[in-house]
NUGU-221535 format. One line per field, with one value per residue (C-alpha): residue in three letters; y, z, x. Coordinates in steps of 0.001 Angstrom, whole numbers, padded with zeros to 6 digits. Each point is the difference from the previous one (the first is absolute). Layout:
! NUGU-221535
fike = ALA  ...
Y = Y  ...
Z = Z  ...
X = X  ...
This chain:
! NUGU-221535
fike = MET  ASP  GLN  ARG  MET  ARG  SER  ALA  SER  ASP  ASN  LEU  LEU  SER  ALA  VAL  VAL  PRO  LEU  LEU  LYS  LEU  LEU  CYS  LEU  THR  VAL  ILE  GLY  LEU  ILE  LEU  ALA  HIS  PRO  ARG  THR  GLN  ILE  ILE  PRO  ARG  ALA  THR  PHE  LYS  LEU  LEU  SER  LYS  LEU  VAL  PHE  ALA  LEU  PHE  LEU  PRO  CYS  LEU  ILE  PHE  VAL  HIS  LEU  GLY  GLN  SER  VAL  THR  LEU  ASP  ASP  VAL  LEU  LEU  TRP  TRP  PHE  VAL  PRO  VAL  ASN  VAL  LEU  ILE  SER  THR  ALA  ILE  GLY  CYS  ALA  LEU  GLY  TYR  ILE  VAL  ALA  LEU  ILE  CYS  ARG  PRO  PRO  PRO  GLN  PHE  PHE  ARG  PHE  ALA  VAL  ILE  MET  THR  GLY  PHE  GLY  ASN  THR  GLY  ASN  LEU  PRO  ILE  ALA  ILE  VAL  GLY  SER  VAL  CYS  HIS  SER  SER  ASP  ASN  PRO  PHE  GLY  PRO  GLY  CYS  HIS  ARG  THR  GLY  ILE  ALA  TYR  VAL  SER  PHE  ALA  GLN  TRP  VAL  ALA  VAL  ILE  LEU  VAL  TYR  THR  PHE  VAL  TYR  HIS  MET  MET  GLU  PRO  PRO  MET  GLU  TYR  TYR  GLU  ILE  VAL  SER  GLU  ASP  ASN  GLU  ILE  VAL  GLU  GLU  PRO  ILE  ASN  ASN  ILE  SER  MET  PRO  LEU  LEU  HIS  GLU  ALA  GLU  TRP  PRO  GLY  MET  VAL  ASP  LYS  GLY  THR  ARG  HIS  SER  LYS  LYS  PRO  PHE  ILE  ALA  ARG  VAL  PHE  MET  SER  ILE  SER  GLY  SER  SER  ASN  THR  PHE  PRO  ASP  ILE  ASP  PHE  SER  GLU  GLU  GLY  GLY  ALA  ASP  VAL  GLY  PRO  SER  SER  PRO  LYS  SER  LEU  ARG  CYS  LEU  ALA  GLU  PRO  LYS  VAL  ILE  ARG  ARG  ILE  ARG  VAL  VAL  ALA  GLU  GLU  THR  PRO  ILE  ARG  HIS  ILE  LEU  GLN  PRO  PRO  THR  ILE  ALA  SER  LEU  LEU  ALA  LEU  ILE  VAL  GLY  MET  VAL  PRO  VAL  LEU  LYS  ASP  PHE  VAL  PHE  GLY  TYR  ASP  ALA  PRO  LEU  SER  PHE  ILE  THR  ASP  SER  LEU  ASP  ILE  LEU  ALA  GLY  ALA  VAL  VAL  PRO  SER  VAL  MET  LEU  ILE  LEU  GLY  GLY  MET  LEU  ALA  GLU  GLY  PRO  ASN  ASP  SER  ALA  LEU  GLY  ILE  ARG  THR  THR  ILE  GLY  ILE  THR  ILE  ALA  ARG  LEU  VAL  ILE  LEU  PRO  MET  ILE  GLY  ILE  VAL  VAL  VAL  ALA  LEU  ALA  ASP  LYS  TRP  HIS  LEU  LEU  ILE  GLU  GLY  ASP  GLN  MET  TYR  ARG  PHE  VAL  LEU  LEU  LEU  GLN  TYR  THR  THR  PRO  SER  ALA  ILE  LEU  LEU  GLY  ALA  ILE  ALA  SER  LEU  ARG  ASN  TYR  ALA  VAL  ARG  GLU  ALA  SER  ALA  LEU  LEU  PHE  TRP  GLN  HIS  ILE  CYS  ALA  VAL  VAL  SER  LEU  SER  LEU  TYR  ILE  ALA  ILE  TYR  PHE  LYS  LEU  LEU  SER  TYR  VAL
Y = 000000  002404  -000899  000804  003352  000781  -000928  002227  002931  -000533  000088  003216  001556  -001072  001654  003209  000859  000311  002251  002097  000567  001164  002113  001762  000873  001245  002178  001509  000879  001434  002224  001190  000905  001259  003484  001301  -001070  -000006  -001303  -001464  001657  -001907  000470  -002053  -002897  000127  -000138  -002982  -001675  000440  -001483  -003043  -000452  000590  -001316  -001760  -002261  -001125  -000848  -002050  -001860  -000741  -001240  -002227  -001254  -000579  -001991  -002126  -000787  -002778  -001343  -002757  002577  001985  -003122  -000694  003568  000303  000240  003256  002232  -002061  000650  003750  -000439  -002200  002416  002949  -001829  -001033  003493  001588  -002406  001034  003650  -000502  -001490  002889  002532  -001735  -000105  003369  001903  002659  002993  -001331  001553  -001973  -003467  -001175  001783  -002123  -003168  000751  001327  -003262  -002183  001364  -000344  000977  -002812  001891  002341  -000936  -003815  000623  002075  -002645  -002832  002059  000770  -003583  -001367  002627  -002069  -003175  -002008  000568  -003021  -000285  -000882  001601  000565  001823  003483  -000951  -002511  002201  003019  -002253  -001280  003507  001345  -002870  001130  003669  -000211  -001331  002829  002598  -001399  000073  003625  001223  -001983  -001089  002515  002901  -000500  -000828  003375  001818  002902  -001061  001540  001543  001471  001409  001734  001510  001331  001403  001617  -000430  -003361  001584  000281  003127  -001279  002203  000014  -002482  001160  -002997  001578  000478  -003372  -002396  -002593  -002711  000557  -000589  -002431  -003308  000686  003454  001660  -002035  003157  001189  -003250  000780  000266  002722  -002007  -000954  002366  -000785  -002857  -001311  -003552  001102  002732  -002345  -002683  002463  001191  -003490  000536  003362  000269  002677  000683  001580  001000  001864  -000188  -003807  -001050  -003311  000194  -001529  001685  003044  000932  000036  000559  -003322  -000635  -002061  -002828  000004  -003111  001991  001193  -003523  -001329  002619  -000977  -003686  000483  -000191  003024  -001857  -001414  003439  001544  -002774  000732  003729  -000763  -002340  002695  002466  -002456  001084  -003547  001280  001508  -003401  000013  001958  -000529  -002698  -001921  000220  -001211  -002999  -000904  000311  -002077  -002750  -000038  -000121  -002508  -002410  -000061  -001862  001561  003540  -000827  -001317  003117  002438  -001709  -001897  000610  -000725  001587  002579  002542  -000777  003467  001531  -002214  000729  003726  -000501  -002004  002913  002335  -002567  000251  003484  -001232  -000972  003107  002295  -001582  000305  003582  000916  -001707  002063  003161  -000932  -000628  003329  001776  -001495  -001097  002302  000766  -002891  -000268  -003789  -000301  -001537  -003180  -000734  000879  -002436  -002636  000161  -000061  -003042  -001844  000707  -000493  -002550  -002076  -000319  -001465  -002671  -000939  000058  -002627  -002259  000577  -000742  -003059  -001362  000668  -001850  -002887  -000256  -000021  003284  001464  -000765  -002793  001113  003613  002151  003319  -000808  -000421  003075  002237  -001459  000774  003529  000745  -000256  001892  003357  003177  001520  000980  003537  -000003  000394  003549  000861  -001620  001954  003202  -001124  -000647  002997  -002326  -000347  001560  001141  -003197  -002111  002059  -000312  -003711  -000831  001984  -001867  -003378  000371  001082  -003062  -002282  000267  -002127  -002269  -000831  -000857  -002286  -001816  -000360  -001667  -002316  -000736  -000866  -002374  -001651  -000252  -001680  -003070  -000128
Z = 000000  000957  -003213  -002101  001741  -000509  -003679  -000462  001716  -002131  -003173  001099  000945  -003287  -001861  002030  000333  -003791  -000361  002964  -001819  -003088  002154  001559  -003453  -001033  003133  -000697  -003513  001393  002461  -002641  -002450  002389  -000942  003512  -000053  -003728  000855  -003505  -002726  -002220  -003028  001734  000585  -003660  -000993  002344  -001611  -003440  001259  001359  -003245  -002439  001941  003357  -000875  -003401  001711  002635  -002586  -002297  002736  001888  -002876  -002257  002665  000936  -003294  -002450  -002994  002194  002614  -002569  -000649  003738  000964  -002446  002780  001377  -002890  -000375  003668  -000670  -002553  002391  002935  -002216  -001365  003484  001331  -002790  000739  003666  -001062  -002106  003017  002184  -002549  -000119  003804  000945  -002968  -000641  -002199  -003531  -001468  002474  -000609  -002232  002271  002956  -002077  -001168  003381  001596  -002753  -000746  002844  000499  -001585  -000259  002470  003167  -000350  -000730  003180  002051  -001330  000616  003576  000775  -001361  001753  003175  000021  001786  -002712  -000717  -003662  000281  -001226  -003618  001144  -001369  -003441  -000795  001465  -002094  -003055  000455  000489  -003013  -002192  000451  -000785  -003783  000291  002364  -002397  -002948  002126  000947  -003585  -001332  002434  002797  -002421  -001658  003221  001391  -002961  001047  -000259  -002932  002129  002484  -002812  -001552  003352  000750  -003408  -002595  -003737  000639  000730  003056  000417  001190  002394  -000051  002493  002462  000825  003262  001364  -001277  002901  000727  -000492  -003776  -000074  002901  -001861  -003753  -000601  -003243  -000574  000058  -003044  -001925  -001023  -003491  -001345  001233  003450  001912  -002031  000054  -003196  -000181  000839  -002628  -002636  000406  000465  -003529  -001472  -000348  -001701  -003728  000406  002417  002983  001624  -002437  002268  -000309  -003343  -001336  -003227  -000685  001286  001506  -003018  -002632  -003532  -001620  -003392  -000606  -001524  002508  002203  003167  -001419  -001090  003452  001651  -002312  000783  003743  002157  002159  003302  -001064  -001178  003359  001925  -002106  000776  003741  -000254  -001769  002786  002744  001225  000089  -001536  003371  001687  -000866  003069  001968  002400  -002890  -002086  003006  000350  -003686  000147  003188  -001616  -003119  001958  002524  -002627  -002019  002077  -001888  000668  003599  000724  -001620  002083  003319  002396  002069  -002881  -002750  -002158  000589  003704  000938  -001953  001619  003422  -000706  -001092  003168  002122  -001787  000421  003771  -000148  -001274  003266  002065  -002956  -000743  003624  000321  -003134  001451  003172  -002082  -001845  003250  001380  -002555  001744  -001526  -002412  000166  -001606  -001535  000106  003331  003311  -000546  -003370  001337  002894  -002320  -002438  002841  001678  -003307  -001024  003359  001810  -002372  -002989  002069  001330  -003560  -000890  002658  -001576  -003558  000960  002044  -002969  -002352  002411  000252  -003804  -000110  -001915  002354  000582  002510  003446  -000990  002790  -001454  -003254  001918  002134  -003080  -001497  003222  000140  -003374  001715  003157  -001046  -000213  -003324  -002220  000490  -003777  -000186  001295  -002978  -002425  001586  -000653  -003531  -000783  002034  001814  003784  000841  003514  000681  -000957  002277  002981  -000494  -000386  003147  002187  -001514  000780  003555  000516  -001772  002967  002042  -002790  -001330  003491  000599  -003323  -000151  003432  -001374  -003098  002129  002031  -003112  -001776  003021  -000879  -003629
X = 000000  002805  001843  -003086  -000464  003688  -000276  -003071  001712  003125  -002097  -001696  003324  001596  -002889  -000212  003700  000673  -003044  001120  003293  -001863  -002320  002997  001326  -003439  -000323  003421  -001155  -003236  001874  002464  -002777  -002691  -001232  000731  003635  000893  003459  000145  -002094  -002404  002263  002716  -002390  -000991  003659  000466  -003009  001555  003283  -001846  -001907  002855  003013  -000428  -002957  001397  003298  -001823  -002082  002932  002340  -002433  -002137  003002  001857  -003013  -001726  000792  -001894  -001448  -001042  -001975  -002061  -000387  -000941  -002893  -002592  001484  -001207  -003184  -000736  000153  -002793  -002010  000364  -000974  -003061  -001173  000699  -002051  -002862  000165  000107  -003120  -001796  001206  -001282  -003398  -000311  001518  -001447  002654  -000861  -000648  003139  002153  -001457  002871  002463  -001167  000445  003545  001210  -001071  001387  003471  002493  003628  002041  003298  001665  -001883  000454  003692  000260  -001828  002182  003136  -001030  -001070  003281  002122  000327  002095  -002707  -002639  -002239  001089  003674  003252  -001118  -003133  000708  001267  -002759  -002742  001012  000274  -003569  -001410  001923  -001156  -003622  000550  -000271  -003560  -000924  001452  -001986  -003172  000680  000334  -002966  -002718  000603  000567  -003382  -001858  001106  -001542  -002261  -003664  -001867  -002752  002463  002114  -003012  -001034  003470  000810  -002151  000513  001726  003357  002206  002042  003353  001923  003787  001393  002613  002187  001133  -003526  -001269  -000721  002685  -002646  000151  003766  000462  000165  000145  001539  -000972  -003169  -002110  001971  -000609  -003546  -001433  -002284  -003009  001348  -002262  -003120  -002552  001548  -001404  -003542  000109  001447  -002644  -002878  000702  -000536  -003731  000471  000499  002657  002812  -001765  003268  002232  003071  -000023  001420  -001329  002003  003387  003135  -001630  -002049  002733  -001187  -000786  -001446  -003133  002037  002864  000614  -000785  -003300  -000937  000832  -002207  -002886  000456  000522  -003163  -000760  000459  003386  001074  -000863  001763  003074  -000277  -000196  003009  002006  -000791  001047  003470  001385  003235  000920  000438  003707  001063  003274  -001377  -001589  003180  002025  -002345  000391  003792  000132  -002098  002178  003264  -001350  -001325  003253  002655  002940  -001248  -000865  003502  001458  -002095  -000789  002215  003100  002405  -002139  001834  -002795  -000494  001289  -002926  -002620  001520  -000357  -003615  -000629  001237  -002423  -002793  000347  -001545  -003372  -001736  000902  -000714  -003396  -001120  001269  -001985  -003084  000428  000296  -003196  -001894  001255  -002181  -003038  -003301  -001797  -003707  -001820  -003453  000182  -001804  001073  -002004  001641  003467  -000436  -001477  002933  002535  -001594  -000352  003613  001750  -002186  -002146  002350  002895  -002383  -000910  003704  000726  -002642  001335  003614  -001068  -001953  002913  002273  -002443  -000125  003842  000233  002626  003681  000248  001187  000830  -001447  001164  -001797  -003260  000648  000383  -003196  -001878  001435  -001592  -003413  001011  001453  -002114  -001015  002898  001322  000291  -003790  000389  002203  -002462  -002867  001936  000884  -003670  -001242  -002399  -000552  003387  -000963  -001901  003030  002250  -002342  -000635  003699  000778  -002493  000846  003692  -000803  -002218  002492  002379  -002422  -001282  003465  001273  -002960  000121  003791  -000190  -002702  002109  003030  -002147  -001454  003349  001578  -002109  001213
């Protein structure tokens, strides 16, 4: 009995202590960035965010993923990116139920769905894995940090594709809301001051706000498909012709293709062309691709990684830079929280509903999904870190990246800021609880 109680207390302590370390870093960032102290200005935090995105995080991904992955591992790790899709689908289903029950304002229905469905699969899991593996008595063994970061990094490319396709279009301003806010179907864009822009917009994916197209802040899909029933183009700023309306003759191949192409297919093509999928090749994604290429080719891997490798001095330098990721990410999170929650029209009931669904109910479902996958022999046998990373994908709060997308689409910007603030505050308790549960469950594997 005493041994069981000691084991339970050890699990709780092992779960709480790593989060307390991260919490300390976050509080330091909050104090440094708080408006009353302003020890470090907002511009400095934005510069730090850009360093994490363009330098520190790619170094971390390349070093740890490249060292860990092989061609056989790519085949064994297939469930990691698939689990991102499963967790997002289940989260969106929960968000739909929350929206039906809590009844947010109509313009925020899709917002409630996507904020529940899309969690933080990048920086925060990396920070949690790094903190858990920081102590020598961690429950995952000596290779904890390297394998954990490799698993998290392996899932990032799926998350990035989801962001620039599914999430981007789900965060489109509703047609009715757009018409109420702006007359004559146009939004007058004000010049953006990067210094005064909230840190939330730059915290995880700097520069995303500048990646928009000419239709980013408009209900583009709704307007495209509403014009199907009309005989003429109802919205003159949306060009349904080839190549932006270039002059084409009646007998040209482009003209013939337009005549042969059904209206629905033509509009799907127009939407696809306006989807900013080209922006997925960002520094962390490029680092993941390079790490996979080097890791899967033994000759390249022996040349780059290893004590006797000719380029080991370069990878050692990258590893030193990679050590700055966890403290930098948590300091930036503290700076973001220092700005406080904005006024939100979402409603308290919907805010609480989304937070409970994302931080309490979804992790419970995640335990069932991972247990079933393990029962069906879809997971790596005996690898506790593999299962821990899968469970983390259900446990983290909504992605900070959603705040940047909200700003990019000019949709629910204040609501995203407020919801992310309260979720990250509540996540301190929920993460401690569920990580303790995960440690207990994984001790039986």
